[in-house]
N, C-alpha and C positions, 0 to 999 in steps of 0.2 A: 577656082577663083570666083568670087562673087561679083556680079555686074552692079555697078553703082549708077544711080540716077545721074544722067548728064546735066551739067549746069544749065543748059538751054531748056530743060524740062524740070528744073528744081521746084520744090514746093514754095508757094508764097508764104512767107513767114510773118509772124507778128513783129511789130517794130522793136528793134534792138534797144532803142532809147528807153523803152518801158522796163528793160532788165538792168540797165545801168544803175549802179549804186544800191541795188536791192539784194537781199539774201537769196542765194541760189542753193537749193537743197539737192544734193546728188545722192543716188541710191547705190547700195552695194549690189543688190539683185534687181535687175530691170522688172518693172511692174507691168503686167499685161493690160493693154488698153485697146479701145476702138477709137479712131480719130478720123475726123473729116479733113481730108487733104485736098488742096487745090494745086495742081501742077500747071505750069505755064502752057505746055502744049497738050497734055493729056486730059486736062479738065479736072473736075471734082469727083471724089469717090470716098467711100468709107473704108479705111484700112485697118487691118489687124496690125498692131504695133506694140512697142514697149516704151514706157516712160523711163527716161534716163535721169532727168532732173526737172525741177520746177521752181517757180516763184509763186507768189500769191495769185498772179494773174496769167502766167504762161507755163507751158509744159514743153520740154524738149523730148522728142520722140525719135525712135528708129522704126522705119516702116518698110514694107514691100509695096511697090506700086503695081499697077495693072499689068505690067510687063515682067514682073518678077524681080525687078531691080531693087536694090537697097538704097534708101535715102534717109536723111536726118533733117529735122526741122524743129523750130520753135513755133508753137501754135498757141493761140488764145486758149485758156483753160476751158472755156465753154465749148470748144470743138473736140474735147477729149473726155472720154468716160472710162472709168475702170471696168475691166471685165469681171463678171460675176465669178466668184470662187467655186 
């Protein structure tokens, strides 16, 4: 069983209002990325993650935090970069 990031330490997300009414592109295969994540209790860190969906300005990622737990978050696109192939 995979430990999930508890809500009290969830990542700070980009505003949902910025995603409302815009095209969200979902991927068939997750795309490897590096992302700067800020969790409420654990602080900021660069995570190895995968991109699951994106808009022109935001990216939805699945990441592992510093404690090995799995989390999901919508981040600003500027906080995410694609891993070199």
